[in-house]
Structures are given as structure tokens and as C-alpha cells.
Backbone as a chain_set.jsonl record, in Angstrom:
{"seq": "XXXXXXXXXXXXXXXXXXXXXXXXXXXXXXXXXXXXXXXXXXXXXXXXXXXXXXXXXXXXXXXXXXXXXXXXXXXXXXXXXXXXXXXXXXXXXXXXXXXXXXXXXXXXXXXXXXXXXX", "coords": {"N": [[91.17, 93.559, 107.639], [88.868, 91.79, 106.894], [85.292, 90.989, 107.996], [83.03, 88.808, 107.683], [79.898, 87.507, 108.094], [77.203, 87.205, 107.491], [75.525, 86.199, 104.791], [74.158, 88.7, 103.347], [76.289, 90.494, 103.384], [77.906, 90.195, 101.395], [78.562, 92.167, 99.615], [80.208, 93.548, 100.467], [82.969, 93.128, 99.567], [83.295, 93.023, 97.113], [85.302, 94.04, 95.238], [87.016, 92.536, 95.326], [88.8, 89.668, 93.638], [86.397, 87.533, 91.691], [86.37, 84.973, 91.732], [87.075, 84.516, 94.418], [85.023, 85.985, 96.0], [83.033, 84.371, 95.306], [83.688, 82.311, 96.499], [83.436, 83.011, 99.313], [80.613, 83.836, 99.105], [79.335, 81.702, 99.181], [80.084, 80.206, 101.256], [78.994, 82.185, 103.207], [76.216, 81.417, 102.361], [75.788, 78.98, 103.625], [76.203, 79.086, 106.352], [74.302, 81.326, 106.634], [71.769, 79.323, 105.824], [72.269, 77.01, 107.816], [72.245, 78.124, 110.322], [70.839, 80.411, 110.472], [69.483, 83.593, 109.225], [69.495, 85.17, 111.241], [70.861, 85.151, 113.738], [73.309, 85.21, 115.777], [76.555, 85.86, 115.203], [78.55, 85.655, 116.323], [78.64, 83.548, 118.227], [76.814, 81.374, 116.996], [77.409, 79.232, 114.52], [79.033, 80.532, 113.024], [81.872, 82.444, 110.898], [83.305, 84.23, 108.512], [86.764, 85.256, 107.55], [88.462, 87.864, 105.971], [91.657, 88.37, 104.786], [94.26, 90.432, 104.728], [96.427, 91.654, 104.463], [100.059, 91.684, 106.023], [99.715, 92.826, 108.783], [97.035, 91.658, 109.503], [97.52, 89.058, 109.668], [98.562, 89.281, 112.38], [96.899, 90.266, 113.538], [95.046, 88.074, 114.101], [96.07, 86.781, 115.494], [96.595, 87.909, 117.694], [93.705, 89.373, 118.577], [91.677, 87.415, 117.486], [92.71, 85.271, 118.199], [93.499, 83.192, 116.469], [96.588, 81.168, 115.918], [97.947, 81.241, 112.975], [100.378, 79.494, 112.565], [99.915, 77.581, 114.665], [97.439, 76.316, 114.321], [95.004, 73.611, 113.434], [93.222, 73.04, 110.497], [90.492, 72.333, 109.477], [90.384, 71.781, 106.43], [91.849, 73.101, 103.927], [92.031, 74.91, 101.136], [92.744, 75.623, 98.156], [92.443, 78.899, 96.098], [92.308, 79.699, 92.795], [92.642, 82.667, 90.95], [90.919, 84.427, 88.027], [92.103, 86.414, 87.25], [95.085, 85.616, 87.841], [95.853, 85.988, 90.8], [96.013, 84.091, 94.082], [94.151, 82.79, 96.084], [93.856, 81.209, 99.818], [92.019, 78.833, 101.164], [90.941, 78.376, 104.613], [89.528, 76.452, 106.836], [89.024, 76.874, 110.089], [87.789, 74.89, 112.669], [86.347, 75.672, 116.227], [84.537, 74.601, 117.998], [82.138, 72.234, 117.849], [80.208, 73.185, 116.634], [80.547, 75.851, 115.696], [82.979, 77.728, 113.762], [85.529, 79.361, 111.816], [86.536, 80.639, 108.707], [88.918, 81.117, 107.016], [90.161, 83.282, 104.624], [93.173, 84.063, 102.821], [95.566, 85.428, 101.07], [97.476, 83.562, 99.065], [100.182, 84.329, 99.213], [100.72, 85.37, 102.036], [99.931, 83.243, 103.424], [100.242, 80.867, 105.823], [103.328, 78.519, 106.002], [102.698, 76.588, 107.294], [99.995, 76.072, 107.294], [99.758, 75.46, 104.951], [100.725, 73.002, 104.411], [98.658, 71.468, 104.988], [97.392, 71.609, 102.746], [95.078, 69.837, 100.268]], "CA": [[90.636, 92.343, 108.08], [87.16, 91.837, 106.709], [84.3, 90.322, 108.711], [81.852, 88.624, 106.76], [78.769, 86.558, 108.797], [75.854, 86.933, 106.802], [75.335, 86.749, 102.778], [73.779, 90.339, 102.986], [77.618, 91.494, 103.444], [79.043, 90.039, 100.361], [78.547, 93.276, 98.79], [81.441, 94.458, 101.019], [83.939, 92.073, 99.007], [82.939, 93.103, 95.534], [86.501, 94.542, 94.774], [88.196, 91.191, 95.378], [88.396, 88.526, 92.559], [85.456, 86.954, 91.664], [86.406, 83.655, 92.703], [87.01, 84.616, 95.997], [83.903, 86.397, 96.232], [82.125, 83.239, 94.876], [83.745, 80.851, 97.869], [82.99, 83.656, 100.62], [79.299, 83.814, 99.432], [78.992, 80.041, 99.233], [80.28, 79.764, 102.802], [78.118, 82.593, 103.992], [75.171, 81.014, 102.467], [75.833, 77.614, 104.362], [75.899, 79.884, 107.58], [72.901, 81.5, 106.689], [71.104, 78.439, 105.864], [72.199, 76.44, 108.563], [72.399, 78.459, 111.42], [69.791, 81.817, 110.289], [70.517, 84.881, 108.841], [69.413, 86.356, 112.195], [71.856, 84.693, 114.335], [74.796, 86.13, 116.581], [77.564, 85.087, 114.655], [79.858, 85.651, 117.495], [78.063, 82.483, 119.024], [76.806, 80.363, 116.325], [78.173, 78.791, 113.514], [80.798, 81.057, 112.936], [82.115, 83.811, 110.351], [84.418, 84.283, 107.525], [87.729, 86.747, 107.838], [89.309, 87.805, 104.778], [93.004, 88.787, 105.532], [94.223, 91.282, 103.187], [97.783, 92.284, 104.995], [100.853, 91.203, 107.328], [99.212, 93.062, 110.058], [95.625, 91.016, 109.88], [97.988, 87.896, 109.94], [99.033, 89.458, 113.587], [95.426, 90.671, 114.142], [94.311, 86.543, 114.057], [96.303, 85.624, 116.548], [96.143, 88.7, 118.717], [92.805, 89.869, 118.785], [90.891, 86.677, 117.317], [93.089, 83.907, 118.809], [94.04, 81.801, 115.812], [97.948, 81.387, 115.462], [98.12, 80.517, 111.613], [101.439, 78.338, 112.808], [99.9, 76.299, 114.862], [96.097, 76.025, 114.205], [94.717, 72.404, 112.955], [92.341, 73.488, 109.79], [89.603, 70.541, 109.146], [90.799, 71.451, 105.297], [92.693, 74.053, 103.152], [91.773, 74.688, 99.729], [93.416, 76.452, 96.701], [91.159, 79.368, 95.297], [92.854, 80.249, 91.864], [91.692, 83.475, 90.435], [91.575, 84.045, 86.618], [93.495, 87.33, 87.203], [96.257, 85.204, 88.39], [95.792, 86.058, 92.1], [95.709, 82.735, 94.488], [94.093, 82.456, 97.912], [93.59, 79.892, 100.496], [90.435, 79.148, 102.225], [91.036, 77.247, 105.516], [88.325, 76.101, 107.898], [89.42, 76.185, 111.704], [86.954, 74.948, 114.12], [86.91, 76.254, 117.199], [84.329, 73.583, 118.264], [81.346, 71.556, 116.655], [78.685, 73.972, 115.918], [81.913, 77.203, 115.621], [84.274, 78.079, 112.458], [86.115, 80.534, 110.858], [87.135, 80.387, 107.537], [90.56, 82.09, 106.863], [90.494, 83.681, 102.834], [94.435, 84.63, 102.642], [96.25, 85.34, 99.793], [98.612, 82.733, 99.119], [101.491, 85.183, 99.564], [100.456, 85.163, 103.045], [99.434, 81.898, 104.135], [101.445, 80.064, 106.199], [103.531, 77.247, 105.361], [101.71, 75.689, 108.407], [98.376, 76.37, 106.605], [99.65, 74.907, 103.556], [100.907, 71.728, 104.473], [97.271, 70.963, 105.134], [96.539, 71.757, 101.531], [94.906, 69.0, 99.518]], "C": [[89.545, 92.724, 107.708], [86.27, 90.645, 107.391], [83.348, 89.86, 107.69], [80.588, 87.445, 107.389], [77.631, 86.347, 107.904], [76.086, 87.103, 105.163], [75.038, 88.07, 102.268], [75.279, 91.035, 103.033], [78.47, 90.847, 102.699], [79.104, 91.203, 99.641], [80.223, 94.009, 99.198], [83.101, 94.413, 100.358], [84.104, 92.575, 97.742], [84.422, 93.51, 94.64], [87.58, 93.397, 94.866], [87.938, 90.173, 94.205], [86.968, 87.68, 92.885], [84.989, 85.643, 92.149], [86.106, 83.517, 94.227], [85.336, 84.743, 96.729], [82.809, 85.268, 96.224], [82.028, 82.203, 96.484], [83.024, 81.744, 99.105], [81.305, 83.663, 100.558], [78.519, 82.281, 99.575], [79.139, 79.718, 101.066], [79.067, 80.654, 103.538], [76.825, 82.057, 103.769], [74.793, 79.828, 103.448], [75.632, 77.969, 105.643], [74.591, 80.456, 108.049], [71.79, 80.223, 106.62], [70.601, 77.534, 107.011], [71.981, 76.725, 110.202], [71.153, 80.044, 111.386], [70.327, 83.051, 109.91], [70.203, 85.922, 110.076], [70.389, 86.157, 113.548], [72.873, 85.626, 115.122], [76.032, 85.149, 116.149], [78.835, 84.586, 115.258], [79.872, 83.997, 118.617], [77.377, 81.287, 118.46], [76.755, 80.521, 114.805], [79.499, 79.326, 112.906], [80.713, 82.237, 111.669], [83.525, 83.563, 109.053], [85.454, 85.344, 107.677], [88.257, 86.705, 106.719], [90.703, 88.806, 104.895], [93.381, 89.257, 104.129], [95.852, 91.433, 103.484], [98.538, 91.62, 105.905], [100.143, 91.59, 108.615], [97.599, 92.176, 110.231], [96.344, 89.615, 110.241], [98.156, 88.126, 111.685], [97.93, 89.377, 114.283], [94.836, 89.397, 114.628], [95.027, 86.294, 115.379], [96.009, 86.778, 117.703], [94.776, 88.997, 119.149], [91.644, 88.476, 118.746], [91.244, 85.115, 118.025], [93.478, 82.67, 118.196], [95.678, 82.375, 115.352], [98.098, 80.433, 114.134], [99.649, 79.287, 111.725], [101.267, 77.183, 113.437], [98.63, 75.657, 114.811], [96.061, 74.563, 113.338], [94.004, 72.742, 111.968], [91.674, 71.745, 109.582], [89.924, 70.577, 107.301], [91.288, 72.939, 104.763], [92.708, 73.962, 101.554], [92.824, 76.218, 99.03], [92.172, 77.569, 96.007], [92.193, 80.047, 94.294], [91.759, 81.34, 91.03], [92.081, 84.09, 88.703], [92.482, 85.763, 86.593], [94.724, 87.467, 87.899], [96.671, 85.107, 89.882], [95.853, 84.575, 92.359], [95.551, 83.229, 95.893], [93.964, 81.294, 98.614], [92.661, 79.711, 101.308], [90.573, 78.114, 102.921], [89.942, 77.223, 106.45], [89.034, 75.89, 109.072], [87.994, 76.253, 112.453], [87.23, 74.781, 115.331], [85.94, 75.104, 118.365], [83.225, 73.255, 117.092], [80.207, 72.216, 115.812], [79.233, 75.359, 115.682], [82.419, 76.837, 114.564], [84.631, 79.048, 112.616], [86.591, 79.992, 110.066], [87.748, 81.731, 107.16], [90.499, 82.321, 105.379], [92.031, 84.465, 103.278], [94.993, 84.334, 101.618], [97.551, 84.508, 100.112], [99.666, 83.064, 99.303], [101.952, 85.086, 100.797], [100.283, 84.098, 104.281], [100.678, 81.233, 104.843], [102.064, 78.53, 105.951], [102.869, 76.26, 106.169], [100.649, 74.932, 107.684], [98.61, 75.173, 105.506], [100.327, 73.801, 103.518], [99.982, 71.02, 104.716], [96.437, 71.102, 103.546], [96.178, 70.476, 100.564], [95.432, 68.66, 98.239]], "O": [[89.093, 93.825, 108.024], [86.606, 89.466, 107.275], [82.925, 90.665, 106.86], [80.632, 86.368, 106.795], [77.218, 85.211, 107.668], [76.701, 87.978, 104.552], [75.42, 88.556, 101.203], [75.335, 92.21, 102.671], [79.654, 90.767, 103.027], [80.009, 91.13, 98.809], [81.026, 94.666, 98.536], [84.041, 95.193, 100.511], [85.245, 92.516, 97.283], [84.51, 93.24, 93.442], [88.758, 93.453, 94.512], [86.769, 89.927, 93.907], [86.569, 87.296, 93.984], [83.945, 85.247, 92.667], [85.356, 82.835, 94.925], [84.72, 84.04, 97.53], [81.858, 85.256, 97.006], [81.139, 81.7, 97.171], [82.141, 81.226, 99.79], [80.648, 83.539, 101.592], [77.401, 81.975, 99.992], [78.371, 79.119, 101.819], [78.275, 80.104, 104.304], [76.083, 82.081, 104.751], [73.685, 79.731, 103.975], [74.863, 77.235, 106.263], [73.968, 80.323, 109.102], [70.919, 80.243, 107.49], [69.443, 77.242, 107.31], [71.668, 75.911, 111.07], [70.787, 80.548, 112.448], [71.437, 83.482, 110.222], [70.494, 87.118, 110.058], [70.57, 87.112, 114.304], [73.027, 86.812, 114.832], [76.354, 84.053, 116.606], [79.684, 83.731, 115.007], [80.717, 83.552, 119.393], [77.267, 80.268, 119.143], [76.316, 81.421, 114.09], [80.537, 78.809, 112.494], [79.667, 82.856, 111.472], [84.432, 82.732, 109.01], [84.996, 86.45, 107.963], [88.6, 85.606, 106.28], [90.562, 90.011, 105.102], [93.102, 88.865, 102.996], [96.539, 91.278, 102.475], [97.916, 90.909, 106.695], [99.98, 90.734, 109.484], [97.136, 92.21, 111.371], [95.784, 88.969, 111.126], [97.876, 87.132, 112.355], [97.767, 88.723, 115.313], [94.083, 89.515, 115.594], [94.505, 85.608, 116.258], [95.194, 86.508, 118.586], [94.665, 88.835, 120.364], [90.842, 88.346, 119.671], [90.486, 84.182, 118.29], [93.722, 81.581, 118.716], [95.997, 83.409, 114.765], [98.307, 79.22, 114.163], [99.782, 78.362, 110.924], [101.863, 76.123, 113.244], [98.57, 74.493, 115.206], [97.014, 74.337, 112.592], [93.336, 73.38, 112.782], [92.135, 70.603, 109.558], [89.74, 69.502, 106.73], [90.936, 73.903, 105.442], [93.29, 73.105, 100.89], [93.304, 77.282, 99.42], [91.147, 77.126, 95.488], [92.938, 80.902, 94.771], [90.618, 81.118, 90.625], [93.223, 84.173, 88.251], [93.423, 86.001, 85.837], [95.317, 88.442, 88.361], [97.585, 84.374, 90.26], [95.796, 83.767, 91.432], [96.345, 83.81, 96.632], [93.962, 80.261, 97.946], [92.49, 80.505, 102.232], [90.453, 76.995, 102.421], [89.51, 78.33, 106.772], [89.664, 74.84, 109.205], [87.305, 77.232, 112.74], [88.097, 74.003, 115.729], [86.469, 74.774, 119.427], [83.22, 73.674, 115.935], [79.589, 71.911, 114.792], [78.352, 76.183, 115.436], [82.392, 75.641, 114.275], [84.195, 79.78, 113.505], [87.143, 78.912, 110.278], [87.323, 82.881, 107.045], [90.875, 81.317, 104.773], [91.978, 85.423, 104.05], [95.024, 83.193, 101.157], [98.376, 84.657, 101.013], [100.436, 82.159, 99.625], [103.13, 84.823, 101.036], [100.435, 84.138, 105.502], [101.829, 81.144, 104.416], [101.354, 77.545, 105.747], [102.52, 75.174, 105.707], [100.452, 73.728, 107.512], [97.858, 74.227, 105.274], [100.631, 73.491, 102.366], [100.214, 69.811, 104.728], [95.274, 70.8, 103.28], [97.187, 70.043, 100.008], [95.031, 67.654, 97.654]]}, "num_chains": 1, "name": "protein.A"}
């Protein structure tokens, strides 16, 4: 699982489809612009988690405390990539000033999160 909190960290995911990189970059820019580039991302604004495999889904629950089968997202968007891959972008708000954006390959996205997709 890749944790991105700041715009300057985007290069660590350049191997992912461009559409995914663009979404992550937009979210990181919003966090940087609103909470500052020097913030403690664990306290202010939040961060983005890019899930890469089933083990990462388990880590979400065990290490981060997000159960994707019971989480209630603000939204779930589909990211369609030009290479045919599909991902979801789910925003989980933990409080009014802290959220976690989950970027998950569609094939790994829980049915419960998919139910929130617009």
C-alpha cells in the first residue's frame, strides 16, 4: 500500500496509469493548498492510500482501522484508464478536518463500497 500525503510524493506512483496519477495529484494538491505542505498529514487534512493487492485490503482494517465492508464513504468515483484498467476513488471522512482517499483497483473494491458509486 502506498501512502501519499503531499504533492511532492506523486513521483512514487508514476508507474500507475496516468488517470490514477492525475486523480491522486489533484487530491494531494487540495490537501497541500488547504492544510499546508508542511502539515503533519496524520493530524491535518488526511492523505491518500493506493491499494495494490488483497494484502493491502487486510492492512486497511488491521493497521489503519478502515473496514471497507462497513465504511460509509462520502463518495465513490470510478477511474477509467486508457489501458483498460479501472480503479475506484473513495473518500472516507474520519472527522470534519481529516479524510482518507482510497484508490483501489476495481477488482479489489468491496461490493459495499461499490454500492455507493454514483
